[in-house]
N, C-alpha and C positions, 0 to 999 in steps of 0.2 A: 330507300328511303330519301330526301334532300339532308344535306348537310346541317342547313339551319333548323330543321325539325328535330333532327338525332341531337345538334348538342343541345338545342331547349328540352329535351326530355332529358338530357343528362344533369343540365343546370336543378330544373324540378326535383328529380330525384333524390340528388346531392344535397340540395336545399332542404329537402326533407330530411335526411339522413341527421344533418348538425342541429337542424330545429327540434327534431323526437328522434332521441337518442334511441334506439333499438325497434322503432317502427318499419325499418325496410331490414330483411332477415340477409345474412351473408352472402348467399345466392344472390340475389338480385343488385347488391351491392358489388359483386364481382364483376356482373354484366354491364353495371354502370361504366366500373373502372376500364373493360375492354373497348366500350363506344367511347368512352373518350378519347382512348388511345387512338383509336379507328380516325377522329377528327383531329387529333395532334397531328397525323402524318399527312391526313390531305394538307391540311394547314400550313402543311411545310413544302407540302410538293407544287399545290395547285393554287395558282395567282385568281383564278375565278375564287375557289373558295374564300381566299382570305377575302377579296374583296364583299361577296357575298355575306357572310358575318360581317367582318369591320365595319361595314358602312349599316349595321341593323341595330339603331337603339337597344332594341329589347335584347339583341344579346351580352350590349353591355351593362345594361339595368341587371339582369338575369346574374352575371360574372360576380358584380358587387354585391347581391343580394347574399350569394355563396360567401364569399370572403366575409361578409359583417357577420354571418351567422357561422363559418368556421373558426374564426379568432379566438374568441371566448372558451369554445371548447379545448383549441391547441392550449391557451393558457393555462385551464383547470388540470389538464394533464401534464404539463411542463413545470408550473409554480407552486411549490408549496404553500405561498402566503396566498393563492387563490383558493384555497381549501379551508374547510374548518380544522381549527388544531387538534380535535379529536381522529382527522383524516391525512393528518400532513406528512405522515412517514417519518415522527420524529424530525421535523423540520428540512429534512433533507428533498433537496428539487432533484437530485439524480436519482433517488430511490423510488421518486413518485414516476419519473418517466420509465426507468425500468419495469415498475408494475403496469405500466400501461403501454409496454412495449407493442404487442398486438396490434392494438388500436391506431397509435401514432404510426407506424410504418405504414399502415393505409390511409390513414388520414392526411400524411405530408405528402407520401406519391398522388394522391387524389388532385392535392392543391397545385403541384407542381406540375402535373397534366393541364391545369385549366392556366396556371398562370403562363405558363410554354405556349398553350393557345391563343393567350391575348396579346403575350410576345409578337406571335406570328404574325398577327391580324395588323400591329402596329406597321407594315411592311409597306401598307396603302399608304401611309403616312397622315396627311392633316386630317383628312375627314375623320379617318377612326382615331387619330390622336385628339381631335376635340372633342369626338363622342365619348369618348372615355374619360375626359374632363367634366366632361358635363354630368355624366353618372357618378364621378366621384369617385372611380374604379382606382384612379394614380392615388385617392389617399388611402384606401384602403392596402396598397402594396407599401404603402411607407410603414401602416401600421404591423404587416405581417413581415416585413424587414425588421422592424425594433423587435418583435417575438423572435424572431432567427438570432438577430444578434447577441441578447437576453443568455438565450438557452447557448450557444457554441462559445460565448466568452466566459462561460464559466466553467470554473474544474470539476471534477467528481468530489460532490462533497458526502457522498454516504459511506456505510461501515466497510471494510473490506470484503468484499465479494465478488470474485471472477466472474459470476454469470452474470450479477447486475452489472458491474463495469463492462462487461460485453455490450451487454444492452443497450445503456447510456450510450456508449460511444458508437454503435451504428446509428441510435435517433438524432445524435449529434452530428453525423454525416450526413444524413440526410436533410437535417434542419440547413447544413453549411448547402445541399445542391438548391435548396428551396431559395436560402439566401440569392445563390448565382444567378438563377433565373428571374426572380425579383429585380436583380440589379440591371439586369440584361433588359428586362422591361423600362425600366426608367431610361436607358439610353435608347431606346427607340421608340419611348414617348417623345422625348426632345427633338429627333433629329429633323433638321432644317424646319423647325418651327419656331419663331423667336418669342411668340406668346407663352408657350408651351416651358420654353428655357425660365423665363424671365419668374412665370410663377411657381416652376418646381423650387428655383435658386432663393426664392424666399421662404419656399416650404423647410428645405434644407437649411438654409444658413441668414433667414431674416427673422428668427421666430424669439431671441433670447429678448426683442422689448417685450412682447407679448408675456413673456413669464416673469419680467421685471413687474408689469402691472398687473400683474395676476397675485405679485409677491406685496403690490402697494397694500393689498386690503386687509393686514394683517398689522399695519402702523397708523398711527394717528390722522384724521384727517389733515391736519395741517401740513404733514410731512408728507402727506400721498398726493396733495397737490402742489406743496414744493416741485415734489420727482416729478411730476407729471408734465409740469411747465419746463421744466430741466430737459426733459425726453422730449417734448416738442418740439423745444427750440435748438435742439441737436438736430430733429430730423428736418427741420426746417434749412438749417445750415447745408446739411449734406446731400439736401437736392437741390439747394441755389448755387451750392459749389460745384456739383459736377454737371448741371445745366450750363454753366457760364462757361466750364472749361472744354465742354463738346465740341468736337472739330467740324469744320465746314469741309465736309465732304459728300459729294455729290450723289446720288443712289434713287433708287426706286422704291416708292410705296410698295410692300407687300401684304395686302391682308386677305385673310381667306374670305370671301363672299363678296367680296366689293371694296370698295372705297370707304373712304371716311364719312364720317355721318354731317361733313362742314365742308363748304367748299371755299375757294379761293376769295369770291366776293366779301364771304362772312369774315375771312381774317383780317382783308382790309379795312372790311367798316369797323372792325373792333382796333383796328392799328389807326384808322383815325381818330375814334375816340379817345384813346390810351395818348395820343400825339397833342389834344390840346390842351392848352394852360388853364381854364375855365373850370371850374368846378361844375360836373354837367348836374342837368334836374333829374328830377325823378324819373321822368319816363326817359331817357337816356340810360339811367344806371338800371332801368328797370330791362331795357332792349340790351343791354350788354350782358345782363345776367342772364336771359333768354341764350345766348350766345355762348356762355360760360357753360350754360346747363347743357346745351347741346354737345358740345368737348368735353363736358365730363362723364356724358353718356355714353360717348363715343370710348372712352378711357374705360370705363364697366366693360363694354362688350369686346375689347382688344385684351383685356388681363383675366378677363373670365370671374372677376372677383363683382359683388355688391356694393354697395355704398360704405355698408360699416367696415368690411374688410379694406376698402379704398383707404380708410378713416387712419390705419395702421402700415400702410404699406405705399408711403409716397411716390416709391422708385418704380411704380408702373408711370408716372410721370413723363419718364426720363424717354419712355420708348415714344410716344405720344408726340414727344419732342422734338427727337429726333426725326419721325415720318413727317410731321409737320415741316421743316425744316426741308427733308427730302423732295416733300411735294412741292415746296416754293421753288427748291433749284429745278425741279423737273417743268414748271410752269412759267416761271420766269428767268432772267438773264442774270447773272452774277452781281453788276453794279445795283439791283434793285434788292436782290437778298440781301447784301452786306450791309445796306440801307435799313432794312427790317430786323438786322440780327439782334439789336438792344431789345427792342420791341419784344421780340420771341420770349426773352427772358423775362420779361415784365408780363407775358401771358403766364409762362409758366408760373412765375408767383402768386400770379390772378386766381388760375387753378386750384393753385397750393392752398389758397384763402378761402376760395371755397369749399376746397374738399375737406378744411380742417374746421370748418364755422370760422369762427370771429379770429380762430390760434392765438397762441401768446407773442409776444414781443423776445428777444432773445435778453437772456439775463447774463449778468455776470459770473453764473456757477457753469464749472468746466461740465462737459457732459461724460459721461464712462466713456470710458477708450474702446468699448467695445462696439457700441451704437453712433461712433462719428467715423465714416470714411475719411481715407486719408486724400487730400485735396485733388481731386484729377490735374493730372499734368505738371504737378510740384517739381516733377523730373524732366520734363520735356517732352515725356511721349506721347503727351497729348496734342500737343502745339501743333499747328501748320508750319512754325516757324522752325526749322532743326537748327540753327546758323549755330555754331559754336565758338563760345566769346571766350576771352584771356580769364574774364572772373570763372569760367568752368572750368579752368585747366589751371588756377593757382590753388597751391595746395597750405590750407589753412594751418595744418599744424606741421611746424617746423622741426628741424632736427632737432636744435636746441632744447624747444620746449619737451620733444620726447626723452632728450638725456635726461633731464629732470623729474621728469615723470617716473622712468627707468630707478632713479635714484630713490624717489619715494616709494617705490611699489616693493625694492629690498628694505628699505628700512620699517617699513610698516609690517612685513613679512618678520625681519627679526625682532621686532617689538612684540611681537604677540606671542614671540617662544619665550620672551622674557618676563611675558607677566606673570608675577606669581599669584599663586592659587588664594582666594581668601579661604581663612580655615576658621572651625567652628571652638567652639569651646572644649570640646574633647579632641582638638588638634587634626581633627580629619577635613579635607576639602570641603567647602559648602558649594551647594549648585542651586542655582536658582528655581522658582517651582515649576519650570515649565520640564523639568528633567533630568537626567543626569549624563554622564559621558557616553555611557553605552546605549541610551536611546539616540545621542547623536551621531553613534558609531553606526548604529544601525542606519540611521538614515543617510548616513554618509555611503554607506555599502550599498544603498540600493541601485538597482541600475535604469538608469535614463534609455537604454534603448528600446523599453514599453513603458510607456508613461502611465499606463492604468495601474501598474504594483498591485500594491498586496488587495486593491477593494473588489479584485474578482475573487476572491476569496469570501467576500463578504454574504452571507445568505441574504442580506436584503440590497443585492448589487443592483441597482437600474440606473447604471451610468449609460445608456443609450438612450433612455426616456430623457434624461437630463439634456435639454435645448440648448444649453450654456457648452456642453462638452459636444454635443452632435450625434444625429443619426447614427451617421455613416462613419464616425470617426474611430471604433471598434472594429470595423470591417478589415485592416488590415490585418491586425492582431490575430484573426481567424482563419483566414485563407491563405493560401500559397500563391507563388508568381503567375502558375499559370490558372488560378479560379479565380483571380483578383482583377481580371481586366479590364473588364467591364467600367468600374467605379472610376481606374482614368481616366475611360474612355468618356464617359459623363462629365466631370471636369473640362475635356478636351473641348467638348462639345459645347460647353457654357461659355471659354473664355479665350479657346484659341480661331484664330482666323481664318474663316473657310474653312473648320473641320468637316470633311466628310462631302465639301462642293467639288464638283471638277473647275478647270480653269476656267472655262469659257461662263460659266452659270457663277462662278465668284467675281471675275472681275464686274458682272452686272450688277451686283447685289452688293457690294463693298461699302456701301454707303452706312445707313442704319443700321445693319447688321452689323459694322466693325464699331460703330457706337453701342451699340448692347452689349458686345463681346466685351468691350472694354468698363463698362458698368458693371456687369459681373463679375469680371476679374476685381472692381474696389470691394464689391459687397465680399467676396470669397474669403478677404484680407482685412475687411473691416469688423467681422463679426468674429465672435470667439469660437463659435461652432464650425465655420472655415478656414479659421488658422487650424482648428484642431487636426481636422482631417487633413489636410495639406500636410501639417507636420507627421503624421503618422505615415502618410503617404511618401516620405521622404525618408525616413527612418527605414521603412522598408526594407529601403534600396541595401543599405547598411545591414541589417539585420539578417538578410539571405545572402551578402557579399554578391548582388547581382553585377556582372559586367555590363560592359559598354553596349554590346551587341544586344542586350535583352531587350525584346521589344517591350517589356516594361519601363526598362531604363528610358527608351528614347522617346516612350509616350511622356515621360517624366520631364524629358530635355524639352519636348513643344511646348508640355505645360509652363515649367520657368520660364520659356523663350518669350512666352505670352505676356507674363508676370516683368522681367525684362523690358518688354517694350513701351509696358504701361508706365513705367517708371517706380514700379513697386517692388522691384529687389531688396532694395536696401529696408525697407517695410518688412519686408519678411523674413531677412536674416535677422533683424530684430525682435522682431516676434518669437523668434525659433529659440532664442535663449533660453538659458537656466541659468539661474541664481546661483549653482556652486560650481557651475562648468567656466572653463575660460573659452573653452568652443564646445558646443552641445553638439552631439551627433547628428540632429537636423544642420544644422550650421554648417557640420565637415560635407555634408552630404551637398548643400547648397553650392560650396564653392568648388567640388569636386564637378557638378553640372556646369556651374558657371566654366570651368574650364575645359568641358567637352563643347561648350557654344561656342567659346571665345577662339579655340584653333581651330574649330569649322569655317569662322569665321572674317578671322583674322591671318593664320600662319598661311604662309605662303605656298609650304608643303602640302599639308591640305586642301586649300582652295587649288591647287595644280591636280592632287589626286581626284577630287571630284571634278574637275573640268574632265578627265582622259575617261571617269567612270560614265560620263554624260558623251562624251563622242565615242568610248565603244557600245552603248548602245544604240547609238545614232548611225554607224557604221554596221550592225547587224539590221538598222530598220532598212537603211539607204547606203550599198555597199562602194557609193561613188566618194571616192575621197575628197576632202575639202581643204583646200589649199589655204593660207595667207592668214590663217586666223590668230589672232594678236594672243600674245601671252597674258595668261591668266593673273593678275592681280586683287589682292585682298582687299575687303571693302573698306571703303572711309571711315575715320570715325565718327560717330555720330553722337549727339550731345548727349543724349539719355546713358548710353555707354560710357561713356568718360565721367559722368557723375554717379554713375553706379560702381565703377572703378575706383574714383575718387574717396567714396564713401569706404569700400572696402578697404584701399588704402590706409585711411583713417583708423579703420579698427585695427588692421594690423600692427600699423606703429603706436595708437594710443592706449590697446589691451594686448594685442595676443604678443607682442617683442615685451612690453615691460613685464607682466606677470610670469612669462615662458621663463625669463630671465632667469626671474627673482626663485625660481623653484630651481632653477641651475645652479645660483648663486648660494643658495641655502646646500646645493648636493655638495657643492664643493666645501662649505662649511663643515658640514657633518662629516666630509674625509680628513679635515683638517683637524677634525676634533672639538672643534669651537660649538657645535650643537649637536644635540642627542637624534640620534634614528629615528627613534620611536615620536619625535617632535614632528615631525616630517606630515604636514597637514594633507595628505592625498595617500590613495594606496595604489598599487600595483594599476588596476584596472582603469582608476582613473587617470593615471599617467598615462596609458596607452591610447585611451580619449585624446588627451592630448597631444598627445605627440600624432596623432592621425590628423589631427585639428590643423595644426603646424604644416605637415606634412603636405597636406592640399592646399593651403597660402603660399609656401614656396613652387609648389607645381604649377596652380594658378603664373604665378609672376614670371616661372620658367615660360611660360606659352605665351606670356605677353611678348616678351622680349625677342622672339621670335618675328617680331614686326616692329620696323623701323619708326614708325609714328609711336606706336605704344614706348618704345624703346625710350625715345627721347623724352616722353613723359617720364617717364620713371626715373630717367636721369636725373631731369627737370626737379621732382619731388625729393632727391637723395635716396632713395630709396637704398644706397651703396652703406647710408649710416645704420640701416636698420639692420642689413644683413652682416656686414663688418660686426656689430654689437652681436648681435648671434653669436656667431662664428667664434667669438674672442670670448665670449660667457663658456661655452661648450669647449674651448681648447682650454682654458683656466682652471674648470670647475670639475669636468669629465674624465674620469681615470683612464686613461690609454691602455689597448689591450696589445701585448704584444702578438708578433705574427704567428708563432709557435703554440700560444696559449688555445685550449678549447673556449670556443665561443657559445654559449646558449643562445640561440633561435626562437624567439618569440612567435607565437602567432598574433593574429589582431586580437583574436579574443583571449590572449593571453590565459589559456588555459592548456598550452603543449609545450614542450620544449624540450628539444633534442641537443645531443652533445655532436658540435662537427668537428673534422679533422681537417689540418692544415689544407688538404686541395679545396675543400668547399670553401675556407676564407678566402684562396684565391681567386675562388670563381664570384663570390660574394663582394671583394673589394671592386670590382669591375662593376660600373653603371651604365648602358646605353646612353648616346648621343641623344634620343629621343626621348625624354624624362616621359615614362607613362607606369609609374610602379603605382598601382594601388594600394599593395599592402608592403610597404619598401623594409619592414622589418621581418621580413619570410621570405627573402632571397631564394631561398632551397627549395621552395618549396616546387609540390608537382605541378606539372600543366593540367589546365580546368579538364583535357580530354581523361587525362591520368586520374585526376582525382574523379571524374563522374563514372569511370570505370573498375575504380578497385575502393573506394569511400562507402561508407554503410548508409544508407537512408537518411539524410537528415530531417531531424525535426521539424515541425512548422515552429515557426518564431516567437509567437505567441508562448507556444508552451515552454521553450526552451528559456525565453529570456523573461519571462513570467518568473521561474524556478530562479534565475540569476539574480531576480530583482529582488527577492524575499532574505536573499542570502549572497555572503561576499562570492565572488568568481574563485572557483575552485582552486588550489593550491596545485604550483608545479612539482615535476616527480621530485623525491626527495636526493637527488643525485645534481640536483640546481636549486639550491637556494638566493634568491635575488629580494634584497628590499626594496621598496618603493625610491629611499634614497639612493639605491645605486642602477638608478635606469639610465640606460646608454645612452639614448638617443642614435639608435645606428643608421645609418646610411645621411644623415641630415647634412653633416659637413661635405658630403660628394654633393649634394643639389643645391647648396648653398654654393659653392665653387661654380657648379655648373653655371646657375645663374650671375654671378660675377664675370665669368669669363665669357658669356655671350655680351654682357654690357660693355667690358673694357676694351672690348675689340674695337681697332681704330677711334677711341673717343678720350683724348687726354683731358677732358672731364673728370671721367671716373677714374681716369687715373690717379689724376690727383686727389678727386676723394676720396679712394682709398689710402693714399699718405695722409691725409690730414685725418682721418679718423682710425690711422693705426693699423692697418688692414693688413700691411706688406707684412709681416713678419706673422702674421698669424697663419695667413694662407700658405706663405712657403715652407711654416711646421705642417700643414696638411701632406705634405709631400712624404710624409714617414708614416709606415702603415700603423693605424691605432684603433682598425675596428668600427670607424664611424663615418 
């Protein structure tokens, strides 16, 4: 029997099973399952079978129908709210899952096999990908992901019953396995297919607008009209600004199935019409509309959307605009294309006007933040001109203004402590209507490492269905490092240039592909759903404490490099902030990844090591020695990098240093008896996070000082002031620890503490010349290999961090009593001195700056051991 016929039989039987439960007995269902596994094996091993099945529209239609019938069945067996109240098992979805354990195990296994087959069929790339989209199989996969995330992101909510908990956990593990398969399908679905990438991006990260429009139905007609006009204006501004900033890069038009539906003569005729100063007559306008309709028709063909969907998705215009420009570059010389560049923008505006009917004019109301894209190229990443100007290197925030900001931060913090509480008539403290201090303490104790928080325990939790939160946002909370790889690979495929392409093919398709990668990068950060999933992917690194050589970490480096290249790193850092944090966990990871990127790009030692590795690999391929090779030099400073570092430095000077120094100053006031320890605004867990973030900033600047160009820039910006201010505050306010006194060594999570002897202190007091301390306050921890061999299995970060989110961090052992006000900022002075040492070497300017800001005496005092 042929593979096609066998799979069709399996699909028909499986569909009957879901549509008419009980009609097919268990024995025949088992036969169908075995037959499905045979097809699965063949689709994995034989390319002929993949082509035969993947190019068959009936196969994709059958797969789509099976998933459409199976998903409601899964929901009914997994969610109590999908069942009548009398069959809801006390409102517990976990007990419902345990009750349907036998059928769920088989159903999930059956669906996983079919999704794996579909994933394998996409190895034939475009033709199979487009057939899957045509039959809407990808939409069913998105629905299935939603079900998987809802189940796996929720804890056990039933009564204590070991048997039920064991069954529930097994089903959850099967759902995780199915989720992984679905993510792998999405990755294969968009590989080497620009059309599919854009449509998936709009499905995943562009739905907040549609949701807002649905919500408008609950409001008054006037408000609905006003919001629709505002949303329309935001869409027009977004498309216009992105099209105008698209780079003029040559490339080839790559459309599956042939060329665009209009030729160069049509475009020239349209240009001629638009260039005339006279108002065109009715016949000319009609001819122009015909040409516009032709262009619009191709837009529908390229996007895979109908006219109604296009009305809410103007981003598809960008793809056509990029391919039109590539076409012109291919047909004409650069001069002719440059002459038509402004007209291309006007074509884009005309197309948009037709796409949206009459449209609406921009009004004075600001669009919601999540619906407005950052202007492409605002940081120079998308501009063809990369000239670095003096204005780019000028620091707008001076050391003098920073000193005033620091004093304001100290005064404000002390003023909050001295505010007298308002008393009621009984002499008790009076609180506002929003709650009491206990509620505020609970909020402060929430762990930001997992941003879902207590909502996971809510029976009505449907976070993944909320398009503002995003379909994929909760995936990092339920999967481990070895399970989640498909998710960052999807992001990579969408925004990283030439991802998955070989060098030769990549060079030929640079133009329109690079344009669209940049557009998707902007969409990712412009929408709340995109920012949420990227935030969770970054926090995942901190939650699992992943090292730099981990595959996941390397993927995130590539993703953040793409964001940096497009000039959006400052937007990303700003969006990942949390109101109560000086530095949020996601922001600390951003700085850590930036440190990794800049070290590889600008550090002479790193550049030389990379070239040595390349030479070693080339020697293995060609034993003949290569003489006379020039010594490797780091890259020259690029405009986008300088502007990004300038933004990071402004944050460091304007926020990090004042707020951190204010906390340290308060510690000194408490130590001097001028303030109470219980009034300290942060708990120990928060202090650990602040410390981690400050250390990442200092390590970032330490890496920059390894490059002479960056060193000159930092000296010009007077970083000496910030470093001396921080070290002086530490020296004045933090208690110094004697050499013979036992020091508790904290871990990154603040949940362990040990007493170390003098020998350990001597070891901890030395810091390697090359600063790469990821957990600087845990200097006596064992090596990763030792930890891997001796430590207990690590729980998934969602379970561990969710527990931490609902309660304060576990207290230290009884032998160590430490208050947040006694936080020691261990090793921070060492790193500050290291950065200053690198800056002051053969630099009279830095020497004078250190004297000017009074840092000589403080630095000399660091020669005395104080444990910091």
